[in-house]
C-alpha angles and dihedrals in degrees: 000000000000113000121240090259118023119236114249090243091066112106140181116219117211131177142184104191094181089060095036090243129148128170131183102196122196120229106227099180136359141173133149092286107032139044122189121193133191099236114212121229118260094034121107117236094216137357118310110238091214097045111019092177094069113108113260134180100242093048093050092048092049092047091055092045090054095048094043100246112191094253093052096040094055089054093045087228120181098156134036128160134168117246092204140357138244124208119259090254097043124094130196145057116016119173125213133186123225095207135034092240090057091046090054091049091050091049089056090049095049090045091055093055090234098126110086110223118190123193132181120218131179106214140183119257137017107297127200114268090250129004141156133217118205104176128140115242132208139166116271109251094221103032116063114222092011119121124203139180105268113175094177103050104006128107124258109273128175132175131175121210136193129177117239097180139010128213129175101279097358141070131200103221132195109216127199114187112203090189130037110232125153111273088355099150094041094050094042091053091048088049089052091053096254112101117190117261110260095014099125092170091066102030104278119143124214120262106248123186089214090063094066112013111091112230095016110166126187118210117246117279091011126122120216115242122211114256089231110047098209142005109330096236124120131178095227103175146007126194123184146149108263108250093222109027098032091225124128117264121200117190124181135184124201119234116271112259097254092050089052091047091051092053090045090058094045091051089050103043108020125073114248136208127200090221140015106293091212091057090048093049092054095059 
């Protein structure tokens, strides 16, 4: 029997041996209707239209359900579908429905913008304490998979931002997307002049310890690795009205280890401010 709400120590183990892939995925929340997982970075949520053979979370879950893997068998699962997606690079809370009826109800909820999704992003530059980007987004006509601001033909897209922590040259930003467009947070932050650290697609540079630690020395014949292995964007929390019980559900996912390490080094070696120094200077 699965308890009404799964313990945080519960995990689902998935593998793709032909791609040398193995993932141990934490269960963040579970009841008889919903399953929330902590999606790791560098794993697709669903099949890639350009390369369907790449491992993706939903295909791996469905495969295990079909073959009766232990994690699926103990839950007696016959159906599981994602209510939303996270980018390949993005980690954090991903919500799934255990029945088609619950999936339909979740689709209605997400379409109404009622669920509150909170992301954390480490960005370049000193951002305003709070700001909002309301800019339509559309796919680039000549670059597959690339999204751009397109006020003429793009779809309505709106994101609210607030800074949690300032560093010299960086800001840790809380992001609340009010719509759910592909790459929305990443493109809106680039549009605001603050690309996400490590997001090479949209102008972000890697976070290198050598760039801010005085006296940093790399051993001969070694190549420095970024402190954060991928785009520094994490789906931290999801709050929604339960589609069956009507109660409020709050789901949270801790930062990936490398993201936490990157912040640790910034806090140790980079000067901090409690507020935007530009805002303070204008008073």
